[in-house]
N, C-alpha and C positions, 0 to 999 in steps of 0.2 A: 499237664495245667501246668503254666509257671511259673517259677516262684517268685514275692517281691523280690523289692534287691534296698527298698527302702520300709524300716517300721514300725509297728506306733509300739505308744509304753503299751498295748498287753497281748500285741505279738512278741513282743520280745523277755513280756513277765512270763506269760506260755514257756519262750522255746525254752528260757535257764530255773520253770519250774518257780516263780519267785510271785511274788505279791506282788502286784503291781506299783503299792505306795511304796516298798523299796523300792525302783526304778526309778519311784524319783524320783530322791532320796539320795542317788549315786548320779544321777542324773545331775541334776540339783549343784552340786560338792564339782564338781567337773568328774569324778574319778569310775563314765561312763561315758563314750562317743557318743557324742548325740546333738542335735541341732534344730532349730527351731522350725520351720513353713508356717504361716498364717494362723501363728499361734499355737498346734500344737510340734507337742514333740516327734522325728524322724529320726531314724537312725541306720545306720549302711549295717545291710550282711555279709558285708566280709571286713569292716573295722570290727562291729562285733566280736566274727571266730577270732582276725590277731587280737584284740582285749580279752579272749576270752585266754588265751595259751601264753600273752603276756602273764595276765594272774596265778596262771598253771606255776610257768618260772618261775615268777620273785614269791611264789605258799616254799615249793619246792625245796630253794636254794635258801630261803626266813628254816627251814630245819635239817639245814644244812647235806638233801639231799644229793647221792654222786649220781641219781639216777636224772636227777632235774634235769627238762625238754633244753635242750637248744634254745638261744636268743635267739638264732639267723631268722630275715626276714626269709616270708615266702617265699615263691616265686611264684611272679602275675604269668600267666596264661593269657 
């Protein structure tokens, strides 16, 4: 079975282990990349993965971690 390219609020919440209300709050604050289709939020799996990597990098930089992942753009295949 193939993975969905676009995820719902519930899909994103399950993927990251958050409550759906947290996902709504993040997307309404424009802290999470998403868009609406027919009044429902949808999320690109690829953009969410980039968002997660960026969040980890930012948190490591805030803590002064010299092992923080690089901020290079992922290679698109």
